C-alpha positions as CSV (number, residue, x, y, z in Angstrom):
1,M,0.0,0.0,0.0
2,L,2.8,2.4,0.9
3,L,4.4,2.0,-2.5
4,S,1.2,3.1,-4.1
5,I,0.9,6.0,-1.7
6,R,4.4,7.1,-2.7
7,A,3.6,6.9,-6.4
8,T,0.4,8.7,-6.1
9,H,1.1,11.3,-3.4
10,F,4.9,11.8,-3.6
11,P,5.7,11.1,-7.3
12,W,8.6,13.5,-7.4
13,M,10.5,11.2,-5.1
14,D,10.9,8.7,-8.0
15,T,12.2,11.3,-10.4
16,D,14.2,13.6,-8.1
17,R,17.9,12.7,-7.5
18,S,17.6,13.1,-3.8
19,I,16.6,10.9,-0.9
20,Y,14.5,12.8,1.6
21,L,15.1,11.6,5.2
22,N,14.2,14.8,7.2
23,A,10.6,14.5,8.2
24,A,11.6,15.4,11.8
25,S,12.3,18.9,10.4
26,A,9.7,19.4,7.7
27,G,7.4,16.9,6.0
28,P,6.8,17.2,2.3
29,L,3.2,18.1,1.3
30,P,1.5,15.2,-0.5
31,S,0.1,15.9,-3.9
32,T,-3.5,16.2,-2.6
33,A,-2.4,18.9,-0.2
34,V,-0.6,20.8,-3.0
35,T,-3.8,20.6,-5.1
36,V,-5.8,22.1,-2.3
37,A,-3.2,24.8,-1.7
38,D,-3.4,25.7,-5.4
39,Q,-7.2,25.7,-5.3
40,W,-7.4,27.9,-2.2
41,A,-4.8,30.3,-3.6
42,R,-6.9,30.9,-6.7
43,L,-10.1,31.2,-4.6
44,R,-8.3,33.7,-2.3
45,R,-8.0,36.1,-5.3
46,T,-11.8,36.5,-5.2
47,P,-12.7,36.2,-1.5
48,Q,-16.4,36.2,-2.3
49,L,-15.9,32.6,-3.4
50,L,-14.8,31.8,0.2
51,P,-17.9,32.6,2.3
52,L,-17.8,32.2,6.1
53,P,-19.4,28.7,6.1
54,V,-16.6,27.4,3.8
55,L,-14.0,28.9,6.2
56,Q,-15.7,27.4,9.2
57,E,-15.9,24.0,7.6
58,A,-12.2,24.0,6.9
59,V,-11.2,24.7,10.6
60,G,-14.0,22.4,11.9
61,T,-12.6,19.6,9.8
62,A,-9.2,20.3,11.1
63,R,-10.3,20.0,14.7
64,T,-12.1,16.7,13.9
65,Q,-9.2,15.1,12.1
66,F,-6.6,16.2,14.6
67,A,-8.8,14.7,17.3
68,R,-9.1,11.4,15.4
69,L,-5.3,11.2,15.0
70,I,-4.8,11.4,18.8
71,G,-7.9,9.7,20.1
72,A,-9.6,12.9,21.4
73,D,-12.9,14.6,20.7
74,A,-13.1,17.6,18.4
75,D,-14.4,19.9,21.2
76,E,-11.1,19.2,23.1
77,I,-9.0,20.6,20.3
78,A,-8.0,24.2,19.9
79,L,-6.2,25.1,16.6
80,M,-2.8,26.7,17.0
81,P,-0.1,28.1,14.7
82,N,2.5,25.7,16.2
83,T,3.6,23.6,19.1
84,T,5.2,26.4,21.0
85,Y,2.0,28.4,21.1
86,G,0.2,25.4,22.7
87,L,3.0,25.0,25.2
88,N,2.8,28.7,26.1
89,L,-0.9,28.3,26.6
90,A,-0.2,25.5,29.1
91,A,2.4,27.6,30.9
92,R,0.2,30.6,31.2
93,A,-3.3,29.3,31.6
94,L,-2.9,26.3,33.9
95,P,-3.4,27.2,37.6
96,L,0.1,26.5,38.6
97,R,1.0,27.2,42.3
98,P,4.5,28.2,43.2
99,G,6.8,25.2,43.0
100,T,8.9,23.3,40.5
101,I,8.2,22.1,37.0
102,L,10.3,19.2,35.8
103,T,11.6,18.4,32.3
104,F,14.4,16.4,30.9
105,D,17.8,17.9,30.1
106,G,18.1,17.8,26.3
107,E,14.5,18.7,25.6
108,F,13.7,21.0,22.7
109,P,13.7,24.6,23.8
110,S,10.0,24.9,23.5
111,C,9.7,22.7,26.6
112,V,12.1,25.0,28.4
113,Y,11.8,28.7,27.7
114,P,8.0,29.2,28.3
115,F,8.4,27.6,31.7
116,Q,11.5,29.4,32.7
117,A,9.5,32.5,32.0
118,L,7.4,31.7,35.1
119,A,10.1,32.5,37.6
120,S,8.3,35.7,38.7
121,R,5.4,33.6,39.9
122,G,7.7,31.6,42.1
123,I,7.8,28.7,39.7
124,S,11.2,27.2,38.7
125,L,12.1,24.8,36.0
126,E,14.3,21.8,36.9
127,L,16.2,19.8,34.3
128,V,16.5,16.0,35.1
129,P,20.0,15.0,33.9
130,R,20.4,12.4,31.1
131,V,21.8,8.9,31.6
132,N,23.9,7.7,28.7
133,G,22.6,10.6,26.6
134,L,18.9,9.6,27.1
135,P,16.1,10.8,29.4
136,D,16.2,9.3,32.9
137,E,12.6,8.4,33.5
138,D,13.3,6.6,36.8
139,T,14.7,9.8,38.4
140,L,11.9,11.9,36.9
141,V,9.2,9.7,38.4
142,K,10.9,9.7,41.8
143,K,11.2,13.5,41.8
144,I,7.5,13.9,40.9
145,G,6.6,12.6,44.4
146,R,8.8,14.8,46.5
147,G,6.0,17.4,47.2
148,D,7.0,20.6,45.4
149,V,6.4,19.5,41.8
150,V,3.5,21.3,40.2
151,A,3.9,20.1,36.6
152,V,5.9,18.0,34.2
153,V,6.5,19.0,30.6
154,I,8.3,16.6,28.2
155,S,8.4,15.6,24.6
156,W,6.5,12.4,23.6
157,V,9.4,11.8,21.2
158,Q,12.7,13.6,21.6
159,F,13.8,15.7,18.7
160,S,17.5,14.8,18.8
161,T,17.4,11.1,19.7
162,G,13.9,9.8,18.8
163,Y,13.5,8.6,22.4
164,V,9.9,7.6,23.1
165,A,8.7,8.6,26.6
166,D,6.5,6.3,28.7
167,L,3.5,8.7,28.9
168,Q,1.4,6.3,30.9
169,R,4.0,5.8,33.6
170,I,4.9,9.5,33.9
171,G,1.3,10.6,33.7
172,N,0.3,8.2,36.4
173,A,3.0,9.6,38.7
174,C,1.7,13.2,38.0
175,R,-1.9,12.2,38.8
176,A,-0.8,10.5,42.0
177,H,0.9,13.6,43.2
178,G,-1.3,16.4,41.9
179,A,1.0,17.6,39.1
180,F,-0.1,18.7,35.7
181,F,1.2,16.6,32.8
182,I,2.0,18.6,29.6
183,V,3.3,16.9,26.4
184,D,5.0,18.2,23.3
185,G,3.7,15.8,20.7
186,I,5.2,17.1,17.5
187,Q,7.8,14.4,16.9
188,G,5.3,11.6,17.5
189,C,2.1,12.8,15.8
190,G,1.7,11.0,12.5
191,V,4.4,8.4,13.1
192,L,3.2,6.8,16.3
193,P,-0.4,5.9,17.3
194,I,-1.8,7.5,20.5
195,N,-5.0,7.6,22.4
196,V,-4.9,10.6,24.7
197,H,-8.2,9.6,26.4
198,A,-6.5,6.4,27.6
199,L,-3.5,8.4,29.1
200,P,-3.3,10.8,32.0
201,I,-2.4,13.8,29.9
202,D,-3.7,17.3,30.7
203,M,-2.4,19.2,27.6
204,F,-0.9,17.9,24.4
205,A,0.5,20.3,21.7
206,S,1.7,19.6,18.2
207,G,2.4,21.4,15.0
208,A,1.4,19.8,11.7
209,Q,4.5,20.7,9.6
210,K,6.6,17.6,10.3
211,W,5.2,14.1,10.5
212,L,1.6,15.3,9.8
213,L,2.8,16.5,6.4
214,G,1.0,19.8,6.7
215,P,2.1,23.4,6.0
216,W,3.9,25.7,8.5
217,G,1.7,27.7,10.7
218,T,-0.8,24.9,11.5
219,G,-1.1,22.9,14.7
220,F,-3.3,22.2,17.6
221,V,-3.5,21.7,21.4
222,Y,-5.6,19.1,23.2
223,I,-7.0,20.1,26.6
224,R,-8.4,17.4,28.8
225,R,-12.1,17.9,28.9
226,E,-12.4,18.4,32.7
227,L,-9.9,21.3,32.4
228,I,-11.4,23.3,29.6
229,Q,-13.7,25.4,31.7
230,Q,-11.6,25.3,34.8
231,I,-8.7,27.3,33.3
232,E,-8.9,30.9,32.2
233,P,-7.5,31.8,28.8
234,H,-4.4,33.8,29.2
235,D,-4.8,35.6,25.9
236,V,-8.2,37.0,25.1
237,G,-9.5,38.0,21.7
238,W,-12.7,38.4,19.8
239,A,-12.7,35.0,18.2
240,C,-13.0,33.0,21.5
241,M,-16.3,34.6,22.6
242,R,-19.8,33.2,22.1
243,A,-21.1,36.5,20.8
244,S,-18.6,36.5,18.0
245,T,-20.2,33.5,16.4
246,D,-22.9,36.0,15.2
247,Y,-21.3,38.6,13.0
248,G,-24.4,40.7,13.3
249,R,-23.9,41.5,17.0
250,L,-20.1,41.7,17.4
251,T,-20.5,44.9,19.5
252,D,-22.8,43.4,22.1
253,Y,-19.5,42.8,24.0
254,E,-20.7,39.8,26.0
255,F,-17.7,38.6,28.0
256,D,-18.6,34.9,27.7
257,F,-16.1,32.4,26.4
258,L,-17.0,29.6,24.1
259,P,-17.8,26.4,26.0
260,D,-15.2,24.2,24.4
261,A,-11.5,24.3,23.5
262,R,-12.2,27.1,20.9
263,R,-12.1,29.5,23.9
264,F,-8.3,29.3,23.5
265,E,-8.4,30.3,19.8
266,V,-7.7,34.0,20.2
267,V,-7.3,35.2,16.6
268,T,-8.6,34.7,13.1
269,L,-7.4,31.3,12.0
270,A,-5.3,30.5,8.9
271,Y,-8.2,28.9,7.1
272,Q,-6.3,28.4,3.9
273,D,-3.4,26.6,5.6
274,F,-5.7,24.4,7.7
275,A,-7.6,23.4,4.5
276,V,-4.2,22.2,3.1
277,A,-3.4,20.4,6.4
278,N,-6.7,18.6,6.2
279,A,-5.7,17.0,2.9
280,A,-2.5,15.7,4.6
281,T,-4.2,14.4,7.7
282,T,-6.9,12.7,5.5
283,L,-4.0,10.8,3.8
284,L,-2.5,9.7,7.1
285,L,-5.9,8.6,8.4
286,E,-6.4,6.5,5.2
287,I,-3.0,4.9,5.5
288,G,-3.4,4.3,9.3
289,V,-0.8,5.6,11.8
290,H,-0.2,2.0,13.0
291,E,0.9,1.1,9.5
292,V,3.1,4.2,9.2
293,A,4.7,3.3,12.6
294,A,5.5,-0.3,11.5
295,H,7.0,0.9,8.2
296,C,9.2,3.6,9.8
297,A,10.3,1.1,12.6
298,S,11.5,-1.3,9.9
299,L,13.5,1.4,8.1
300,V,15.0,2.7,11.4
301,A,16.0,-0.8,12.4
302,R,18.0,-1.2,9.2
303,V,20.1,1.9,10.2
304,V,20.5,0.7,13.8
305,Q,21.8,-2.7,12.6
306,W,24.3,-0.9,10.4
307,V,25.5,1.3,13.3
308,E,26.0,-1.8,15.5
309,T,28.5,-3.1,12.9
310,R,30.7,0.0,13.1
311,R,33.4,1.0,15.4
312,D,33.6,4.6,14.2
313,V,29.8,5.3,14.8
314,R,28.0,5.4,18.1
315,L,24.2,4.9,18.4
316,V,22.6,7.9,20.0
317,S,19.0,6.6,19.8
318,A,17.8,4.0,22.2
319,V,18.8,0.4,21.6
320,D,15.4,-0.8,22.7
321,A,13.2,-0.6,19.6
322,T,10.1,0.2,21.7
323,R,11.8,3.4,22.7
324,R,12.4,4.6,19.1
325,A,10.0,6.3,16.7
326,G,10.7,7.6,13.3
327,I,14.0,9.2,14.2
328,V,17.4,7.4,14.3
329,A,20.5,9.4,15.4
330,F,24.1,8.3,15.4
331,A,27.3,10.0,16.2
332,P,30.3,9.2,13.9
333,T,33.8,10.1,14.9
334,D,34.0,12.3,11.8
335,L,30.6,14.0,11.9
336,V,31.5,16.7,9.3
337,G,32.9,14.2,6.9
338,M,30.0,11.8,7.0
339,S,27.4,14.5,6.8
340,D,29.2,16.0,3.8
341,R,29.2,12.6,2.2
342,L,25.4,12.4,2.6
343,Q,25.0,15.9,1.3
344,R,27.1,15.3,-1.8
345,A,24.9,12.2,-2.5
346,N,21.7,14.4,-2.1
347,V,20.6,12.6,1.0
348,I,18.5,15.2,2.8
349,H,19.2,14.7,6.6
350,G,19.7,16.6,9.8
351,T,22.5,17.1,12.3
352,R,21.4,17.6,15.9
353,E,23.4,17.8,19.1
354,G,26.6,16.3,17.6
355,A,24.8,13.5,15.7
356,I,23.4,12.7,12.3
357,R,19.7,12.4,12.4
358,L,17.7,10.4,9.8
359,S,13.9,10.6,9.9
360,P,12.2,8.4,7.3
361,H,8.4,8.5,6.8
362,C,5.7,6.6,4.9
363,Y,7.1,7.6,1.5
364,N,10.6,6.2,2.0
365,T,11.6,2.7,0.9
366,A,14.0,0.0,2.2
367,N,16.0,0.4,-1.1
368,E,16.5,4.0,-0.3
369,I,17.8,3.2,3.2
370,D,20.2,0.6,1.7
371,E,21.5,3.2,-0.7
372,V,22.0,5.6,2.1
373,L,24.0,3.0,4.0
374,R,26.2,2.4,1.0
375,V,26.8,6.2,0.9
376,L,27.7,6.1,4.6
377,E,30.1,3.3,3.9
378,G,31.9,5.6,1.5
């Protein structure tokens, strides 16, 4: 099935002279999404062809499809421009008492800076040191129970190693000790299945431009239903009020938030971009994230097996396959030389934290991985 998906939705990959292994940075738009982008760009020339119901349908579909991807309900989804905005919402809107927020050392900065900014409220951010370069969940869970921890913020999948956190275990510890659990989901959404209703997660944020194969400027945040009306939006605009659903009485000024997660959508949404994102998420839902996960795991395993045969390359990702997602990272003794070799061979990859990062997706093939390994061999 995935070969037909590649031929239909990513045909340029069979004619282009490059191998794209950088979904963890930006996922390519599938052909259906490009078609929608072109259609909306033409329609945008004549805005009268995009009446309000069409715009509302685009963002309503986005909430529904993002919810399906993570096992949530549409009314628990607020549309956001990116992951960082969702994490800032968590930092500013959750009723955090003075205390400590825990995160892993080595997290992406979006899990750090918004929470360091809370120092004036008597809230400090503590980094749990790594063990052998990977997150130390045992220490994190122990620290959650010490009494001063008000929240934990971590990535579901780490950006530099592909390490997959045990959300159930960490979330259970947070619930047991009254701490909020906030998850950066961008490196997992679209490449790993998840059911947030089955997990003790309070807020889960993700952009759509990576594994979800959508455009920049699109994303979402999930807010656990019980919290939606318990937390006050930190940013307030016209779009999050009940009265604003009726454009004929915008100046009635009724300070009454919408009853669902839309109360956190402050501004006019990027309707055009979310329409494009919908085409990409439709494709992922048709393929099935479970199938994507299995395919990517098999490709990553080929790279891991190669690394294990080398003395000049160290595996940065987890050895345990259950702790890996679509990212595989390895540190060669000659990072610059090996990265240059890949670049000269038109292998599109990333380098993060002193390692080469490869991130295949549903459109990549085993033959491509074998070709990349031949390039790495020199």
